[in-house]
KOLLUMMAR-518635 format. One line per 4 residues: their letters; for each residue x, y, z of N, C-alpha, C. Coordinates in steps of 0.2 Angstrom, whole numbers. Example, Ala and Ser with C-alpha at 12.3 -4.5 7.8 and 13.67 -1.06 7.14 Angstrom:
<sites>
as = 66:-28:39:62:-22:39:66:-16:39 | 64:-11:35:68:-5:36:64:0:39
</sites>
This chain:
<sites>
mkmf = 710:490:527:711:483:523:714:485:517 | 719:480:515:722:481:508:718:477:503 | 717:480:497:713:478:492:717:475:486 | 714:471:482:717:469:476:717:475:471
rvis = 722:476:467:722:481:462:719:477:456 | 714:480:453:711:477:447:714:479:441 | 717:475:437:720:476:431:715:477:425 | 710:473:425:705:474:420:698:472:423
liiv = 694:477:423:688:477:427:682:477:422 | 677:472:423:671:473:420:666:474:425 | 662:480:424:657:482:429:651:478:428 | 649:474:433:644:469:432:637:472:434
lgml = 637:476:440:631:480:442:624:476:441 | 625:469:444:619:465:444:617:462:438 | 620:463:432:618:460:426:623:455:423 | 630:457:423:635:454:419:639:450:424
vsvv = 642:445:422:646:440:426:653:441:424 | 658:442:429:665:443:427:669:438:430 | 674:436:427:679:431:429:686:435:430 | 689:436:435:695:439:436:701:434:437
saeg = 705:434:432:711:429:432:717:432:434 | 722:428:437:728:430:438:733:424:439 | 739:424:439:743:419:440:744:417:448 | 745:411:449:746:409:456:739:409:460
qiql = 740:407:467:734:406:471:735:411:477 | 729:414:479:729:418:485:731:415:491 | 736:419:495:738:416:501:734:418:507 | 731:423:507:726:425:512:720:427:510
pkki = 714:426:514:708:428:511:707:436:512 | 704:438:506:703:445:506:697:447:503 | 694:452:504:687:454:501:688:459:496 | 685:458:490:685:463:485:678:466:484
qlag = 678:473:485:672:476:484:672:481:478 | 669:480:473:670:484:467:663:486:465 | 663:491:460:657:494:458:652:488:455 | 647:487:459:643:482:457:640:477:462
hfyr = 645:474:466:643:469:471:649:468:476 | 647:465:481:652:462:486:656:456:482 | 662:457:481:666:452:478:670:449:484 | 667:444:486:670:440:492:675:435:490
sgia = 676:434:484:681:428:482:688:431:481 | 692:427:479:699:429:477:699:429:470 | 705:429:467:706:429:460:706:421:458 | 702:420:453:701:413:451:708:410:448
eers = 709:404:450:715:401:447:713:398:440 | 718:397:436:717:394:430:715:386:431 | 709:384:427:707:378:428:707:374:421 | 708:368:422:708:364:416:702:359:415
dlqt = 697:360:420:691:355:420:685:359:419 | 685:365:416:679:369:415:675:366:409 | 669:367:410:664:364:405:666:366:398 | 666:361:393:668:362:386:662:364:382
perf = 663:368:377:657:370:372:654:364:369 | 659:359:368:656:353:364:651:349:369 | 652:349:375:647:346:380:640:350:379 | 641:356:380:634:360:380:631:359:373
faaa = 634:360:368:631:360:361:628:353:359 | 632:348:362:629:341:361:622:340:364 | 622:343:370:616:342:374:611:346:371 | 612:352:369:607:357:366:604:354:360
aaaa = 609:351:356:606:348:350:601:342:351 | 603:339:356:598:333:358:591:336:360 | 591:342:363:585:344:365:582:349:360 | 585:350:354:582:355:349:575:353:347
gkrp = 571:357:347:564:356:345:560:353:350 | 562:352:356:558:349:361:557:354:367 | 556:360:366:555:365:371:548:363:375 | 549:361:381:543:358:385:538:363:386
vgkn = 532:361:386:526:365:387:524:364:395 | 526:368:399:525:367:406:518:369:408 | 516:368:414:509:370:417:509:376:421 | 515:380:421:515:386:424:514:391:418
ilvn = 514:398:420:513:403:415:519:406:413 | 521:405:407:527:408:404:526:415:403 | 530:420:406:528:427:406:532:430:400 | 538:429:399:542:432:393:540:428:387
rdfn = 539:432:381:536:429:375:541:430:369 | 548:429:371:553:430:365:554:424:361 | 555:418:364:556:412:361:562:412:357 | 568:415:359:574:416:355:580:413:358
frpq = 579:409:363:584:405:366:589:410:369 | 587:415:372:591:420:376:588:421:383 | 593:422:388:590:422:395:586:428:397 | 582:426:402:579:431:406:580:429:413
nets = 580:434:418:582:432:425:580:438:429 | 581:437:436:580:443:441:573:446:440 | 568:443:444:561:444:443:558:449:448 | 554:454:446:550:458:451:543:458:448
iaid = 538:459:453:531:458:451:527:463:456 | 522:466:453:518:470:457:510:469:454 | 506:470:459:499:469:457:495:475:459 | 490:477:455:486:483:456:482:483:462
phnd = 483:488:466:479:488:473:472:487:472 | 469:489:466:462:489:465:459:485:460 | 464:481:457:462:476:451:466:470:451 | 464:465:454:468:459:454:470:456:448
khiv = 467:458:442:469:455:436:474:459:433 | 476:465:435:481:469:432:488:468:436 | 493:464:433:499:463:436:505:465:431 | 510:468:434:516:471:430:522:467:432
tgyn = 526:465:428:532:461:430:538:465:426 | 544:464:429:550:466:427:555:461:427 | 560:461:423:566:456:423:571:458:419 | 577:455:420:583:456:415:581:452:409
dyrl = 583:455:403:581:452:397:586:453:392 | 589:447:389:594:447:384:592:446:377 | 585:447:376:583:445:369:586:449:364 | 588:455:365:590:459:359:598:458:358
gwpi = 601:454:362:608:454:362:612:459:366 | 615:464:362:619:469:365:617:476:362 | 616:481:366:615:481:374:610:477:377 | 611:475:383:606:471:386:601:475:389
gggf = 594:474:388:589:478:391:585:475:397 | 580:479:399:576:477:404:569:474:401 | 567:469:403:561:466:400:555:468:405 | 549:468:401:543:469:405:537:465:402
sttf = 533:462:406:527:459:404:521:461:408 | 515:463:405:510:466:409:503:462:407 | 499:460:411:493:457:410:487:461:413 | 482:461:410:475:464:413:470:459:414
dggk = 472:453:412:467:447:413:469:442:417 | 473:443:422:476:438:427:481:433:424 | 484:435:419:489:431:416:487:427:410 | 481:428:407:479:424:401:483:427:395
twhd = 483:433:394:487:437:389:491:442:392 | 497:444:388:502:448:390:504:453:385 | 505:459:387:509:464:384:516:463:386 | 521:462:381:528:460:382:533:464:378
gtit = 538:465:381:543:469:377:549:471:381 | 553:475:379:559:478:383:559:485:384 | 561:487:390:561:494:392:567:498:388 | 565:504:385:570:508:381:575:511:386
fpsl = 581:510:385:586:512:390:588:519:388 | 591:523:393:593:530:391:600:530:388 | 602:536:385:609:537:383:613:539:389 | 619:537:389:623:539:395:628:544:392
iapa = 629:549:396:634:555:394:639:556:399 | 645:559:397:650:560:402:653:567:400 | 650:573:401:651:579:398:658:582:400 | 661:580:406:667:582:407:673:579:403
dfpg = 672:573:401:677:569:398:676:569:390 | 669:569:388:667:568:381:662:573:380 | 663:579:379:658:584:377:654:582:371 | 647:582:372:643:581:366:642:574:364
faep = 646:569:368:646:562:366:641:558:370 | 637:554:367:632:550:371:633:542:368 | 632:538:373:632:531:371:626:527:375 | 624:521:372:619:517:375:623:513:381
pagt = 619:511:386:623:507:391:624:501:389 | 629:497:392:631:490:390:625:486:392 | 621:488:397:615:485:399:612:488:405 | 606:486:406:602:488:412:601:482:417
gdpa = 599:483:423:598:478:427:595:479:434 | 594:474:438:591:475:445:584:478:444 | 579:475:441:573:478:440:569:478:446 | 564:483:447:559:483:452:553:487:449
vvid = 547:484:450:541:487:447:536:488:453 | 532:494:452:527:495:457:521:498:453 | 515:498:456:509:501:453:506:505:459 | 503:511:457:500:515:462:492:514:462
nsgr = 489:518:466:482:517:467:478:519:461 | 481:522:456:477:524:450:479:519:444 | 483:514:445:484:509:440:490:511:436 | 494:516:438:500:518:434:505:514:437
awhs = 511:513:432:516:508:434:523:512:433 | 528:509:437:535:511:436:539:505:436 | 545:506:433:550:501:432:557:504:433 | 560:503:439:567:506:440:572:501:438
tlgf = 578:504:436:583:500:434:590:503:434 | 595:500:434:602:503:433:604:503:426 | 609:507:424:612:507:418:619:508:418 | 624:505:415:631:506:415:634:506:409
sasf = 640:509:408:643:510:402:647:504:400 | 648:502:394:652:497:391:659:499:391 | 660:505:390:667:508:388:671:511:394 | 667:515:398:670:519:404:666:518:410
ceng = 665:523:414:663:522:421:656:526:422 | 654:529:417:647:533:419:642:528:420 | 638:529:425:632:524:427:627:528:430 | 621:525:430:615:528:434:609:524:435
lfah = 605:527:439:598:523:441:593:527:438 | 588:523:435:583:526:431:576:524:432 | 571:528:431:564:526:433:560:526:426 | 557:521:424:553:521:418:546:521:420
yspd = 542:526:417:535:527:419:530:525:414 | 525:521:416:520:519:411:513:522:413 | 510:527:409:504:530:411:498:525:410 | 499:520:406:493:515:405:494:509:408
ggkr = 498:508:414:498:502:418:503:497:415 | 507:499:411:512:494:409:512:492:401 | 509:495:397:509:494:390:514:498:386 | 514:505:388:519:509:385:523:512:391
wirp = 530:513:389:534:516:394:538:522:392 | 538:527:396:542:533:395:550:532:396 | 554:534:391:561:533:392:564:539:396 | 568:537:401:572:542:405:577:546:400
vvna = 579:552:402:583:556:398:588:559:402 | 595:558:401:600:561:405:601:568:402 | 602:573:406:603:580:403:610:581:400 | 611:586:397:617:587:394:623:589:399
tgsg = 621:591:405:626:592:410:628:586:414 | 624:581:413:625:575:417:623:575:424 | 620:580:426:618:582:433:611:579:435 | 608:575:430:601:572:431:598:572:425
gsyv = 591:573:425:587:573:419:580:571:421 | 576:569:416:569:567:417:569:559:418 | 566:558:424:565:551:426:572:548:428 | 577:552:430:584:550:432:584:550:439
idyw = 585:544:443:585:544:450:592:546:453 | 597:544:450:604:546:452:609:545:446 | 614:549:445:618:548:440:626:550:441 | 630:546:439:637:547:439:640:549:433
pyaf = 642:555:431:644:557:424:651:557:422 | 655:554:427:663:554:425:665:548:422 | 667:548:416:669:542:412:675:540:414 | 680:544:416:687:542:418:688:541:425
dcsv = 683:543:429:683:542:437:679:536:439 | 682:531:440:678:525:442:677:524:449 | 676:529:453:676:529:460:669:528:463 | 664:529:459:657:528:461:653:523:456
gldk = 650:518:460:646:513:456:639:513:460 | 634:514:456:627:514:459:624:507:458 | 621:504:463:620:497:462:614:495:466 | 610:489:464:605:486:468:600:491:471
eyma = 597:495:466:592:499:468:585:495:468 | 581:497:473:574:494:473:569:499:475 | 563:499:472:558:504:473:552:502:477 | 549:506:481:543:505:484:539:512:483
idnt = 532:511:484:528:516:483:523:517:489 | 521:523:491:517:524:496:510:524:493 | 506:519:495:499:518:493:494:518:498 | 496:522:504:492:522:510:486:526:510
ggah = 486:531:505:481:536:505:482:542:509 | 488:542:512:489:547:517:492:553:514 | 496:557:518:499:563:515:504:563:510 | 507:557:509:512:556:504:510:550:499
dgrl = 504:549:498:501:544:494:504:546:487 | 506:540:484:509:541:477:517:542:477 | 520:544:483:527:545:483:531:539:481 | 536:539:477:540:534:475:547:534:479
yvty = 549:529:482:555:528:486:560:523:482 | 566:525:482:571:520:479:577:520:484 | 579:515:486:585:514:490:590:510:486 | 597:511:487:602:508:483:609:509:486
trfl = 613:505:484:620:505:487:624:510:482 | 628:514:486:633:518:482:640:516:484 | 643:512:480:650:510:481:655:516:479 | 660:517:484:665:522:483:672:519:484
ldsd = 675:520:478:682:517:477:687:522:476 | 693:520:475:698:524:472:696:526:465 | 699:532:462:697:534:456:698:529:450 | 703:524:451:704:519:446:701:513:448
gsgy = 697:512:453:693:506:455:697:502:459 | 703:504:462:708:499:465:707:498:472 | 704:503:475:703:502:483:696:504:485 | 694:501:490:687:501:493:687:506:499
yesp = 682:511:499:681:515:504:675:513:508 | 669:513:505:663:512:508:657:510:503 | 652:508:506:646:506:501:640:508:505 | 638:514:507:632:515:511:626:514:507
iyla = 620:514:511:614:514:507:611:521:507 | 609:523:501:606:529:499:599:529:498 | 595:535:499:588:535:498:587:541:493 | 583:540:489:580:545:484:572:544:484
ysdd = 569:550:483:561:550:483:559:555:477 | 553:553:475:550:558:470:542:559:472 | 540:565:472:533:567:473:530:569:467 | 533:568:461:530:570:454:529:565:449
ggyt = 528:559:452:528:553:447:534:550:444 | 540:552:448:546:549:445:550:554:440 | 547:560:439:550:564:434:556:567:437 | 556:570:443:562:572:446:563:569:453
wnhv = 569:569:455:570:565:461:574:569:466 | 573:568:473:576:572:478:580:567:482 | 586:569:484:591:564:487:592:565:494 | 589:561:498:590:561:505:597:560:507
gein = 601:555:504:608:554:505:608:547:509 | 613:546:513:615:540:517:610:540:522 | 607:534:523:602:532:528:604:527:533 | 610:524:532:611:518:536:613:519:543
gnsa = 615:525:545:616:527:552:623:524:555 | 624:524:561:630:522:564:629:518:571 | 633:514:573:633:510:579:639:508:581 | 641:509:587:648:507:590:648:500:591
tlce = 642:497:593:642:489:594:641:485:588 | 637:488:583:636:484:577:641:485:571 | 644:491:571:648:492:565:656:494:568 | 659:489:571:665:490:573:671:491:568
yqad = 670:486:563:675:486:558:674:492:553 | 680:495:551:679:501:546:685:500:541 | 683:499:535:688:498:529:691:505:529 | 688:510:530:690:517:529:686:522:532
ttgg = 689:527:535:684:533:538:685:539:535 | 690:540:530:691:546:526:686:548:521 | 682:544:519:677:545:513:680:546:507 | 687:545:506:690:545:499:692:552:497
sgpg = 693:553:491:695:560:488:692:560:481 | 692:566:478:689:567:471:682:568:471 | 679:569:465:672:571:465:667:566:468 | 668:560:470:664:555:473:665:555:480
atgp = 669:559:483:671:558:490:665:560:495 | 664:557:500:659:559:505:662:563:511 | 668:563:511:671:567:517:672:562:523 | 675:564:528:676:559:534:670:557:537
dvtp = 670:551:539:664:548:543:661:552:548 | 655:552:549:652:556:554:654:554:561 | 655:547:562:658:544:568:663:539:566 | 667:537:571:672:531:569:668:524:568
ydcd = 662:524:568:658:518:568:652:518:563 | 653:522:558:647:522:553:646:515:550 | 639:514:549:637:507:546:637:508:539 | 643:509:535:643:511:528:646:506:524
enhf = 646:499:526:648:494:521:642:489:520 | 638:491:515:632:487:515:630:485:508 | 625:482:507:622:480:501:615:477:502 | 611:476:496:605:472:496:600:476:500
sypv = 599:482:499:594:486:503:587:484:500 | 582:485:504:575:484:501:570:488:505 | 566:493:502:562:497:506:554:495:506 | 551:496:511:543:495:511:540:500:515
vgsd = 534:502:514:530:507:517:525:505:522 | 525:507:528:520:505:533:513:509:532 | 508:507:536:502:510:535:501:517:536 | 506:520:540:506:527:542:511:531:538
gtly = 514:528:532:518:531:528:526:530:530 | 527:527:536:534:526:538:538:522:533 | 544:523:531:548:519:527:552:515:531 | 552:508:530:557:503:533:561:501:528
vhff = 568:501:529:573:499:524:577:493:528 | 578:488:524:582:482:527:588:482:522 | 594:480:525:600:480:521:605:475:525 | 610:472:521:615:468:523:621:472:525
neqn = 624:471:531:630:474:533:635:469:535 | 642:471:534:647:466:536:652:468:541 | 650:473:545:655:476:550:655:474:557 | 651:469:559:651:467:566:656:462:567
esew = 662:465:567:668:460:567:668:455:573 | 666:457:579:666:453:584:662:447:584 | 657:447:579:653:441:577:655:437:571 | 660:439:568:663:435:562:664:428:565
tapg = 663:423:561:664:416:564:672:414:563 | 676:418:560:683:417:559:686:424:558 | 692:425:560:695:432:558:695:433:551 | 693:439:549:693:441:542:687:437:538
nfnd = 682:434:541:677:430:537:672:434:534 | 671:440:537:666:445:534:659:442:534 | 657:439:539:650:437:539:645:443:540 | 640:442:536:635:448:536:630:448:542
qilv = 627:454:543:622:454:548:616:458:544 | 610:457:547:604:461:543:602:467:548 | 602:473:545:600:479:549:594:482:546 | 590:486:550:584:489:548:584:496:551
vkvd = 582:501:546:581:508:549:574:510:547 | 571:515:551:565:518:550:566:525:548 | 563:527:543:563:534:540:557:537:541 | 557:543:544:551:547:545:549:551:538
pntf = 543:550:535:542:552:528:541:560:528 | 541:563:534:540:570:534:547:574:535 | 551:571:539:557:574:541:563:571:538 | 562:564:536:567:560:534:573:558:540
aing = 570:559:546:575:557:551:575:550:552 | 581:547:553:583:540:553:583:538:560 | 579:532:561:579:528:568:582:522:567 | 588:521:570:592:515:569:599:516:567
phlv = 603:511:565:600:504:563:598:500:569 | 594:495:568:592:490:573:594:483:570 | 597:479:574:599:472:572:593:468:572 | 593:465:566:588:459:564:591:453:566
tgsl = 596:451:563:600:445:565:607:446:563 | 612:443:567:619:444:566:622:437:564 | 628:438:561:633:433:560:629:427:555 | 627:430:550:624:425:545:630:420:543
sdgl = 628:414:541:633:409:538:634:410:531 | 637:416:529:638:418:522:645:421:521 | 650:420:526:656:422:526:661:419:521 | 667:421:521:672:418:516:672:410:516
nnyp = 672:407:522:673:400:522:666:396:523 | 660:400:521:654:396:522:651:393:516 | 654:395:510:652:392:504:658:390:499 | 658:386:495:663:385:490:662:391:484
yspf = 667:391:480:668:396:475:667:393:468 | 665:397:463:663:394:456:669:396:452 | 672:391:448:677:393:443:675:397:437 | 668:398:437:665:402:431:665:409:432
nsrq = 665:411:439:664:418:440:668:420:447 | 671:416:450:675:417:456:670:420:462 | 664:418:462:659:420:467:657:414:471 | 654:415:477:652:410:481:646:406:477
tvcn = 645:400:478:640:396:475:638:390:479 | 634:386:477:632:380:481:635:374:477 | 635:368:481:637:362:478:633:360:472 | 635:357:467:632:356:461:629:362:457
ggwr = 633:367:458:631:374:455:636:377:451 | 637:384:452:641:387:448:639:395:447 | 633:396:448:630:403:449:632:406:455 | 632:413:455:634:416:461:627:416:466
inaa = 629:416:472:623:415:477:624:421:483 | 619:423:486:619:427:491:614:425:496 | 614:428:502:610:426:508:603:431:508 | 603:436:504:598:441:504:591:439:502
gnid = 586:441:506:579:441:504:576:448:504 | 571:449:508:568:455:508:564:456:514 | 561:462:515:557:464:520:550:466:517 | 545:464:521:538:466:519:534:467:526
vgpa = 528:471:525:524:473:530:517:471:530 | 514:469:535:507:466:535:502:472:537 | 496:470:537:491:474:538:491:478:545 | 494:475:550:494:478:557:501:481:558
dely = 505:482:552:512:484:552:517:480:556 | 515:473:556:520:468:558:525:467:552 | 531:467:553:537:466:548:539:459:548 | 541:457:542:544:450:541:550:451:537
ivfa = 556:448:538:561:447:534:563:440:533 | 565:438:526:567:432:525:575:432:522 | 578:427:523:585:426:521:587:419:520 | 593:417:517:595:410:517:602:410:518
dnrn = 605:405:522:612:405:523:614:397:524 | 620:396:525:623:389:525:624:387:532 | 621:389:537:623:387:544:622:380:545 | 618:376:541:617:369:542:622:365:538
gdif = 626:368:534:630:365:529:638:365:532 | 642:363:528:649:362:530:653:368:530 | 659:368:533:664:374:532:668:372:526 | 670:377:522:674:376:516:681:380:517
pypt = 686:376:517:693:379:518:693:384:512 | 695:390:514:696:396:509:702:396:505 | 702:396:498:696:395:494:695:388:491 | 689:385:492:687:379:489:683:380:483
yvsg = 685:377:477:681:378:471:677:371:470 | 671:372:467:667:367:464:670:365:457 | 668:359:455:671:356:449:668:360:443 | 672:362:438:670:365:432:667:361:427
tdgs = 667:354:429:664:349:424:656:348:426 | 655:348:433:648:347:435:646:351:441 | 650:355:443:648:359:449:649:356:456 | 651:350:456:651:346:462:656:349:467
cpsg = 655:347:473:660:349:478:665:344:480 | 671:345:482:675:340:484:672:335:489 | 674:329:488:671:323:492:671:325:499 | 665:323:502:664:324:509:661:331:511
lhts = 661:336:507:659:343:508:652:344:505 | 647:347:509:641:348:507:638:355:509 | 634:358:504:631:364:506:624:362:508 | 621:366:513:614:364:515:611:371:517
tdvf = 610:375:512:607:382:512:599:381:514 | 597:385:519:590:384:521:587:392:521 | 581:392:521:577:398:521:574:399:528 | 576:406:531:573:408:538:569:414:537
itks = 565:415:542:561:421:543:561:423:550 | 561:430:551:560:433:557:555:439:557 | 553:440:563:547:445:563:548:450:568 | 545:456:567:545:462:572:538:464:573
vdgg = 536:466:579:529:469:580:530:475:583 | 536:478:584:537:485:587:541:490:582 | 539:489:576:542:494:571:549:493:569 | 551:487:570:558:485:568:563:486:573
etws = 561:487:579:566:488:584:569:482:587 | 565:477:588:567:470:590:564:465:585 | 567:459:585:565:454:580:566:447:584 | 561:443:581:561:436:584:567:432:582
pprk = 569:427:585:574:422:583:572:420:576 | 577:419:571:575:416:565:572:409:565 | 567:408:561:563:402:561:565:399:554 | 567:392:554:568:389:547:561:387:544
itqd = 560:389:538:554:387:534:555:381:531 | 560:380:527:561:374:523:562:368:527 | 559:362:525:559:356:528:561:350:524 | 566:352:520:569:346:516:574:343:520
awdf = 577:338:517:582:334:520:589:338:521 | 593:336:525:600:339:526:603:338:519 | 608:342:518:612:343:512:608:344:505 | 602:347:506:599:350:500:598:357:501
dnwf = 598:361:495:599:368:496:593:372:494 | 592:377:498:586:382:496:589:389:496 | 587:393:492:590:400:491:586:405:488 | 588:411:487:584:417:484:577:417:487
prva = 576:418:493:569:418:496:566:425:495 | 560:426:494:556:432:494:550:431:498 | 548:436:502:542:436:506:537:441:504 | 530:440:504:525:444:503:519:443:508
isdn = 517:449:511:511:448:516:505:450:512 | 500:446:513:493:448:510:490:453:514 | 484:456:512:481:460:516:476:457:521 | 476:450:521:473:447:526:478:444:531
gwvw = 484:446:531:489:444:536:493:438:534 | 491:434:529:495:428:527:502:430:525 | 506:425:527:513:426:525:515:421:520 | 518:423:514:520:419:508:527:420:507
vvyy = 530:414:505:538:415:504:539:410:498 | 543:413:493:545:409:487:552:408:488 | 555:402:485:562:401:486:564:395:481 | 570:394:479:572:389:476:573:383:480
drrv = 572:377:478:573:371:481:575:365:477 | 579:360:480:582:355:476:580:348:478 | 575:347:482:573:341:485:570:336:480 | 567:338:475:563:334:470:568:330:466
sgdn = 574:332:465:579:328:461:582:323:464 | 581:323:471:584:317:475:591:317:476 | 595:321:472:602:322:473:605:329:473 | 601:334:475:603:341:476:606:343:469
tltd = 603:342:463:605:345:457:600:349:454 | 595:346:452:589:350:448:586:354:453 | 583:360:450:580:365:455:573:366:453 | 569:368:458:562:370:457:561:376:461
awia = 555:380:459:553:385:463:548:382:468 | 548:384:474:543:381:480:540:387:483 | 535:386:486:531:392:490:529:389:496 | 529:393:501:527:392:508:522:397:511
lskd = 517:394:515:512:399:517:511:398:525 | 511:403:528:509:403:535:503:408:537 | 498:405:540:492:408:541:491:411:549 | 497:409:552:497:411:560:503:415:562
ggns = 505:420:557:510:424:559:517:421:559 | 518:416:555:525:413:554:526:408:559 | 521:406:563:523:400:568:523:393:565 | 518:392:560:518:386:556:518:387:549
wred = 520:382:545:521:383:538:519:377:534 | 516:378:528:514:373:523:518:374:517 | 522:369:514:526:370:508:522:367:502 | 524:369:496:522:365:490:526:367:485
rass = 527:363:480:531:364:474:527:369:469 | 530:375:467:527:379:462:528:378:455 | 534:376:454:536:374:447:534:367:445 | 531:367:439:529:360:436:534:356:433
tssd = 540:359:432:545:355:429:552:358:432 | 556:353:434:563:355:437:567:358:432 | 572:362:434:577:366:430:584:363:431 | 588:363:426:595:362:426:598:368:424
ffyg = 601:372:430:604:379:429:611:378:427 | 614:372:426:621:371:424:622:374:417 | 617:374:413:618:377:406:613:383:405 | 611:386:410:605:391:410:607:397:407
flgs = 614:400:408:615:406:406:620:406:400 | 617:406:394:621:405:388:625:399:388 | 623:394:390:626:388:390:631:387:396 | 631:391:401:635:391:407:631:392:413
psfm = 634:389:419:630:390:425:632:397:429 | 635:401:426:638:407:429:634:412:432 | 627:412:430:623:418:432:616:415:431 | 612:416:437:604:415:436:600:421:439
gdyn = 604:427:440:601:432:443:602:432:451 | 600:437:454:601:438:461:595:437:466 | 589:437:463:583:436:467:577:434:463 | 572:432:466:565:431:463:560:436:466
giva = 554:435:464:549:439:466:542:436:468 | 538:439:472:532:437:474:527:443:476 | 521:442:475:516:447:477:510:443:480 | 506:446:485:501:442:487:495:447:488
kghf = 489:444:487:483:448:488:477:444:490 | 473:445:495:468:441:497:471:434:499 | 468:428:497:470:422:498:474:419:492 | 477:423:488:481:421:482:488:424:483
aypf = 493:420:480:500:423:480:502:421:473 | 506:426:470:509:425:463:517:425:463 | 519:419:464:527:418:464:529:419:457 | 535:422:456:538:424:450:545:423:450
wtda = 548:418:446:554:416:446:558:415:440 | 564:414:440:569:412:434:569:405:434 | 568:402:428:567:395:427:571:393:421 | 574:387:421:579:384:416:576:377:414
rtlg = 570:376:413:567:370:411:569:369:404 | 570:374:400:573:373:393:580:373:393 | 583:368:391:591:367:391:594:373:388 | 599:376:391:603:381:388:600:388:388
dtdv = 594:389:391:590:395:391:587:396:398 | 586:402:400:582:404:406:576:408:404 | 570:407:407:564:411:406:561:412:412 | 556:417:412:553:419:419:546:416:419
ylqi = 544:413:424:538:410:425:534:412:431 | 527:412:430:523:414:436:518:408:437 | 516:408:444:511:403:446:506:407:450 | 500:404:451:495:406:455:494:401:461
adgn = 495:403:467:494:399:473:488:401:477 | 484:396:478:478:398:482:479:395:489 | 478:399:494:478:397:501:472:395:504 | 466:395:501:460:394:504:457:388:501
pklk = 455:383:505:456:383:513:463:381:515 | 467:378:511:474:376:512:478:377:506 | 484:377:507:488:379:501:487:374:495 | 486:377:489:485:373:483:488:377:478
irlr = 492:373:474:495:376:468:491:374:462 | 489:380:458:485:379:452:490:378:446 | 491:372:444:496:371:438:492:373:432 | 495:377:428:491:380:422:496:379:416
</sites>
């Protein structure tokens, strides 16, 4: 596949939003995959109808001094009109009052940090702040030189059986291409955090999960790490797992080779990490399309593919540990070419692998569901970032959810796609004035769930959870299974506004293994995300969070009820005797 050559690249890696501009319009649909994310869009054309600063500041001035007091729990405590987004949440296995959260946090300006908030009284009071980021070094290119990262992102938090906490994140350079994945450790359950340190050789360091030390070689980008912990009480109790995408490009970032899912683990509390390597496997039937089989050249090269059908074009991995210590990893893959809905459409499929915790042998990949409606012509594009978005939007959107495991080792996966919406001739852009779609075209993104009772080898047909009207959008789902087997899902929903514009967090509960569902609104105030990211609709994060225990669930989401700002909010949902939202 021929790739666009990037003249000027801003590495986003889950935190920043880039707009790539060029003269003229793309003649053929092409996929750009650069360090950070799948870039399925083309190059943005120049637009004259983009949102003006005057419009935003006039609206912000009208709302000045009127920050609403909602009935949800405001988790971040900065109050400085700067955004927070991309939420992760963990609950202490032995103390329901102890909750740790992580999120992207822009409160300090530049560099951008990772935020945390920790409560020991069920959300009444919080320890709040930013994670200290590590220094980045590139000894081969700049001996003795260190710099702070441009930012950190893609937060994930876990708590072990002793109440200790970890917060994983990525970090990337503002100037060059060194980047890494880091684990922050809190011995007191989330009040104080130990800073990762990259060693002088760039080969690792303390609390460094993985690191790319070459400033001038832009061939490797580490992205979308997510963390899981073994709290089974078994042989590997306390082991930390991190799965992530390893993008491999030409050394100047101009050509794409692969993006396999990698696995790292730690048996000493995150201080040192062992690298299992690529875990996505191969399949002649599931992974027909191959962008490249050579594995590239240079220090980041992986060598020729093991087979001519390696499943190595992936993103959005998510790990979870079963009751016997087995690791299950879900990820999105785009290589099932015969299932694409149109030639070159790059529709994703969801795959799962099982990893033996003793030998790290890989079982799979197993197909969860194929041909998601998230290809090039399934969504419109945003003029603010050249990424797929929804009608009346502008922020980037993806179909990914996550995987979770129940008390009987039943597995659930949620996702959201636009199979019930319209087809959009590629490339169709939403309006830069209000995010609306061209007349007659609608997105209708819905949330679906699928289940496996045989260790991830076979999966039930996807079941739609959301029951709003056609041409309303739901996205960014997350599933959590309580220890009583109840299935909880949080997602964004726009039914309350009546015109598919304002957004709310909603929650759904199933007490019968996903067969029937009850929904309720979790947010007490609707959000207008069109001004949410520093006055722009360009970014709202890539996911939300939820955790469940007993008959309670704790949805945790990005919220834009304050004009021009996003904050992160928590709600407590009670499922006993039926779903009830506690507005606080």
